[in-house]
C-alpha positions in Angstrom: -69.7 25.4 -71.1 -67.3 27.8 -72.7 -63.9 28.1 -70.9 -63.5 31.5 -72.6 -66.8 32.7 -71.1 -66.5 31.2 -67.6 -62.8 30.6 -67.1 -62.2 27.4 -65.2 -65.5 27.5 -63.3 -68.3 25.1 -63.7 -70.6 28.1 -63.4 -73.8 26.0 -63.5 -72.9 24.5 -60.1 -72.8 28.0 -58.7 -76.0 29.0 -60.5 -77.8 26.0 -59.0 -76.4 26.8 -55.5 -77.6 30.4 -55.8 -81.0 29.1 -57.0 -81.3 26.7 -54.1 -80.5 29.4 -51.6 -83.0 31.7 -53.2 -85.7 29.1 -53.1 -85.1 28.1 -49.5 -85.1 31.8 -48.3 -88.2 32.6 -50.4 -90.1 29.7 -48.9 -89.0 30.5 -45.4 -90.2 34.0 -45.8 -93.5 32.6 -47.0 -93.5 34.3 -50.4 -94.7 32.9 -53.7 -92.6 33.6 -56.8 -95.1 36.2 -57.8 -94.9 38.0 -54.4 -91.1 38.0 -54.5 -91.2 39.3 -58.1 -93.5 42.1 -57.0 -91.4 43.0 -54.0 -88.2 43.0 -56.0 -89.5 44.7 -59.1 -88.7 41.7 -61.2 -90.8 39.4 -63.4 -92.0 36.0 -62.0 -90.2 34.2 -64.8 -86.9 35.8 -63.7 -87.4 34.4 -60.2 -88.3 31.0 -61.7 -85.2 31.0 -63.9 -82.9 32.1 -61.1 -84.3 29.4 -58.8 -83.7 26.8 -61.5 -80.3 28.1 -62.4 -81.5 28.5 -66.0 -81.6 31.2 -68.7 -83.4 31.6 -72.0 -80.1 32.6 -73.6 -77.0 30.7 -74.6 -75.4 28.9 -72.6 -78.8 28.6 -70.8 -77.4 29.0 -67.3 -78.5 31.9 -65.1 -75.9 34.6 -64.3 -77.5 37.3 -62.2 -76.1 40.8 -62.1 -74.9 42.2 -58.8 -77.9 44.6 -58.8 -80.2 41.6 -59.0 -78.6 40.0 -56.0 -79.1 43.1 -54.0 -82.7 43.6 -55.1 -83.6 40.1 -54.1 -81.8 40.4 -50.8 -83.7 43.6 -50.0 -87.0 42.1 -51.0 -86.3 39.1 -48.8 -84.9 41.2 -46.0 -81.6 39.3 -45.8 -77.9 40.2 -46.2 -76.9 39.6 -49.8 -74.3 37.1 -48.6 -77.2 34.7 -47.7 -77.8 34.3 -51.4 -74.2 33.7 -52.5 -72.8 30.2 -52.3 -69.4 29.1 -50.9 -68.5 32.5 -49.3 -66.4 31.0 -46.5 -63.8 29.4 -48.9 -61.6 30.2 -51.9 -63.4 29.8 -55.2 -63.2 26.3 -56.5 -64.0 25.0 -60.0 -67.4 23.7 -58.7 -69.7 24.8 -55.9 -69.2 22.6 -52.9 -72.8 23.1 -52.1 -73.7 20.9 -55.1 -71.5 18.0 -54.0 -74.3 15.9 -52.6 -77.8 16.0 -51.3 -76.2 16.1 -47.8 -74.4 19.3 -48.8 -77.7 20.8 -49.9 -79.3 19.8 -46.6 -76.5 21.5 -44.6 -77.1 24.7 -46.6 -80.9 24.6 -45.9 -80.4 24.0 -42.1 -77.8 26.8 -41.9 -80.0 29.3 -43.8 -83.0 28.5 -41.6 -80.9 29.0 -38.5 -79.6 32.3 -39.9 -83.1 33.5 -40.8 -84.3 32.5 -37.3 -81.5 34.6 -35.8 -82.5 37.6 -37.9 -86.1 37.3 -36.5 -84.9 37.6 -32.9 -85.3 41.1 -31.2 
């Protein structure tokens, strides 16, 4: 990955973390990729690529615009922060959420707990 383009970040780790969060929340909300695409005004392939952390363009790593994050958050009825990885710490070269499968599991449990909290009256 180009240092000129991404600085000192291993952006793909953040893209994969974002995608994992999007996938977990989408499934918890019971939406298919098609349903989320319709609710957000996006194409299903965009949802698929974001969940995979991939892009059709060089360097083939997804990099969603801020407006995309907000459109998805609104469609999923969650705060935008739920989609963004590693918000409670300073930015590191790699997303800590991608450190291990245990790290990913912690994220899933936390997101599910947060979503349950949002459902309460």
